[in-house]
C-alpha positions in Angstrom: -20.1 -9.5 -5.9 -17.4 -9.2 -3.3 -18.5 -7.5 -0.1 -16.6 -4.3 0.9 -16.2 -5.7 4.4 -13.9 -8.5 3.0 -11.8 -5.9 1.3 -11.8 -3.7 4.4 -10.5 -6.6 6.4 -7.7 -7.2 3.8 -6.8 -3.4 3.9 -6.9 -3.3 7.7 -4.7 -6.4 8.1 -2.2 -5.0 5.5 -2.1 -1.6 7.3 -1.7 -3.2 10.7 1.3 -5.2 9.5 3.0 -1.9 8.4 1.9 0.0 11.5 3.2 -2.7 13.8 6.6 -2.8 12.0 5.9 -6.3 10.8 7.2 -5.4 7.4 8.3 -9.0 6.6 4.6 -9.9 6.6 3.6 -7.1 4.2 4.6 -8.9 0.9 2.4 -11.8 1.8 -0.7 -9.7 1.2 0.2 -9.8 -2.6 0.2 -12.4 -5.3 3.5 -13.6 -6.6 2.9 -11.6 -9.8 1.7 -8.3 -8.7 2.2 -4.6 -9.0 2.8 -2.2 -6.2 3.4 1.5 -7.0 3.4 4.7 -5.1 2.7 7.8 -7.3 1.1 11.2 -7.1 -2.4 12.1 -8.3 -1.0 14.4 -11.0 1.2 11.6 -12.4 -1.6 9.1 -12.2 -4.0 11.3 -14.1 -1.3 11.9 -16.8 -0.8 8.1 -17.1 2.8 8.2 -16.1 4.0 4.6 -15.4 7.0 5.4 -13.2 6.4 5.4 -9.4 8.2 6.7 -6.4 8.1 3.1 -5.3 7.7 0.4 -7.9 7.6 -3.4 -7.6 6.2 -5.9 -10.1 6.5 -9.1 -8.0 6.2 -10.3 -4.4 9.9 -11.1 -4.6 10.6 -7.4 -5.3 8.5 -6.5 -2.2 10.6 -8.9 -0.1 13.7 -7.3 -1.5 12.5 -3.8 -0.5 11.8 -5.0 3.0 15.3 -6.6 3.2 16.8 -3.3 2.0 14.9 -1.4 4.7 16.1 -3.7 7.4 19.7 -4.1 6.2 20.9 -1.4 3.9 18.9 1.7 4.0 19.6 4.4 6.6 16.6 6.5 7.7 15.3 8.1 10.8 13.3 5.8 13.0 9.6 6.4 12.4 6.2 4.8 12.8 3.1 5.0 10.7 -0.6 4.9 11.7 -3.0 4.3 8.9 -6.6 5.6 8.9 -8.6 3.9 6.2 -12.0 4.6 4.6 -14.3 1.9 3.5 -13.5 0.4 0.1 -15.7 1.3 -2.9 -16.0 -1.6 -5.2 -15.8 -0.3 -8.8 -15.8 -3.5 -10.7 -16.1 -7.3 -10.1 -15.4 -9.3 -13.2 -14.4 -13.0 -13.3 -12.9 -13.0 -9.8 -10.9 -9.8 -10.2 -12.3 -7.1 -8.0 -11.4 -3.4 -8.4 -11.8 -1.1 -5.5 -10.8 2.4 -4.2 -10.1 3.1 -0.6 -9.2 6.5 0.9 -6.3 6.7 3.3 -4.4 9.0 5.6 -1.1 8.0 7.1 0.2 9.8 10.2 3.9 9.5 10.8 5.4 9.7 14.3 9.1 10.4 14.5 11.6 9.1 17.1 11.3 12.5 19.0 7.5 12.2 19.2 6.7 14.7 16.4 3.6 13.7 14.5 2.4 14.9 11.1 0.0 13.8 8.3 2.6 12.1 6.1 0.4 11.1 3.2 -3.3 11.1 2.1 -4.8 9.7 -1.0 -6.5 6.7 -2.4 -5.5 3.0 -2.9 -6.5 1.8 -6.3 -6.6 -2.0 -5.9 -7.2 -5.0 -7.9 -7.7 -8.1 -5.7 -8.4 -11.7 -6.4 -8.5 -14.9 -4.3 -5.4 -17.1 -4.2 -5.4 -20.9 -4.3 -6.3 -21.1 -0.6 -9.3 -18.7 -1.1 -7.6 -15.8 0.6 -7.9 -12.3 -0.9 -4.5 -10.9 -2.1 -3.6 -7.8 -4.0 -2.9 -8.3 -7.7 -2.3 -4.6 -8.0 -2.1 -1.8 -5.5 -1.5 1.7 -6.9 -1.0 4.2 -4.0 -2.1 7.6 -5.4 -1.0 10.4 -3.1 -3.0 13.6 -3.2 0.0 15.9 -2.8 2.8 16.3 -5.3 5.2 17.0 -2.4 6.5 13.7 -1.2 8.8 13.6 1.8 12.2 12.2 1.1 11.7 9.9 4.1 9.3 7.8 2.1 11.0 4.5 3.1 8.3 2.4 4.6 5.5 1.2 2.3 2.3 3.1 2.4 
């Protein structure tokens, strides 16, 4: 069985890349064929497939970062993730399923801070050819149905 500390290290490194505005490094935490989706708890429970953010490959994640850097216009902001410890829910044939609670505090250019998002990561991870853990799937399930229109940076 995979240790929760290995998954916690993966989660922490991924969050640190986002929090430090190293967004170009963020897609590298995923397999080439992957799923990244941001949704609400209500939509997740109802089985709705669409997401507020949806990407089904690492290439799409790179495209999202490129759009954030070059095309999208949004107010400068910074995230700070606070992560719980992962709870391993399944470990079968090298594919590990886990849930990790999160809170994201957003700091705006003027210094205003607010809890931007809270919820749970529903992850499936497996090792790549180098032995490193990577996300095969990351479903970001936000507790609130109210999603700020400034959801630009990945959660």
